[in-house]
N, C-alpha and C positions, 0 to 999 in steps of 0.2 A: 412401411410394413414391419410388423413385430413378429419375431420368432420367440415363442414362449414354450418353456419346458417344465414339466412336472417330473423331477428326477426320481429314479428308483435305483435299487441295488444292481439289477441286471438289465432292466428295460426302463425306458422313459417315455412318457407321453409328450407329444409336441403339437403345436398349432402354428400355422402361418396366418396371421390376422392382418387384413389390409382394408383400411377405410370402412371399418364396421362389418366386414364380411370374412368368413372363413375361406382362405385361399388354399388350404391344405391342412391335413391333420392325420395323426396316426400314433401308433405305439411301436417302437423299434428297440432293438438291442442297443445298449449304451455306446458301443463302439461306432455303430452306424449314426447315432444321434451326434456323437462327437465329430464325425466326418461332416455331417450337415452343418454344424456350428462353424467349422473351419472354412467351409466354402459358401456359406450363406451370403446373399446379397441384401438381406433384410436390413432395415434401418436401425433396429434395436433388438437386443437380446434381453429377455426377462425370464428369470428362473424362480420357481417356488423355493423359498429358503426354509430350512429346518429351524424350529424354535423349541426351546426347552421351557417347560412349565413346572420344573421342580420334580418331575417324575424320573425314575431310573430308565435309561434307554439301553438298547442292546446293539449288537454288531451291525444289524441292518441300518440303523440310523447313522452310524459312523461311516459305513460304506456309501450311503447316499450322500453324506456330506463331502466325501472324497469326489464323487461325480459332480457335485455342484461346483467344486473348485476346478475340476478339469474342464468343464464346460466354460466357466468364466475365463480361465486362462487361454482357452483356444479361440475365444472371440477376438476380433481384430483390435478392439480397444477394451481390454479387461476392466479398466476403471469405469467404463460407461455402462457396464452390465447392471441391470436393475434386478435386485434381489427382493422378492415380494413374499411376505409372510402370509400364511393361510388366513390368519386373523384379519388381515387387511382385505382379502378377497371376500370373506364372509360378511364383513361390515359393509363393503362397497355394494355387493350384489343383493344381500338379504337384510342389511340393517341390523344384524344380530350376530354376536360372537358365538352363539350356540348353534348356529345353522349347521346342518349336516350336508354330506355330499349330494343327497337327493334334492335338498333345498337349493343348493347352488346350481345343479343341473337344470332344475325347473326355472330358476331365475334367468339362466342363460337362454333357455328356449323361449321364455316370455319376452326377453329383450331382443333376441336375434331372429327367432322363428324355429319351426320344427325341423327335424332331420329329413323328413320326407322318405321317399323310396328310391330305388335305383332308377326306375322309370321316370319318376318325378322328384328329383332331389330338392330338398329344402335348404335353407340357409346354413344349417348345421349338419348337413349330410357329410358323412365320413368321420364325424366326431364320435368316439366311443371310449370306454374304459378310462385310462389315465389322461387321454386327450381332453376330457371335460375339465379336469383340474387345470391343464395348461391353458385352455380357453378362458377359464376364470382369471388366470394371471394376466393374460393378454388384455382382456376387457378392463381389468382393474388399472393397468398401467396406461391404457389408451385414454382413460377418463381425464 
């Protein structure tokens, strides 16, 4: 089982991905995600890593980097945490470095199946917002 995180400044998306299926997903405050990392029984932690492409960045990027470090340090084996760059997710799922979030989401739906409804949940039911990015990280490291 993989716990994958798309970190943010105040909230982070997360997914539990097990044997090609979404076992849980959501977006929570960073302190709650940190507690999840500390108590998780998942086999692996994968976190989307920040990359710089020569552009100026602001406070939010640095705050997100701090959370990446906190999540990594909280894992039972910090050196085993997989840091996955967005570029790797784009290339793995879409075959293109210029893919957008909508392209990644559609590639995940094509690969795993639709969200479905509450009455008839599909394979990606419960995945929304930043959890889609976390699912992309999980699928990329699972490959």
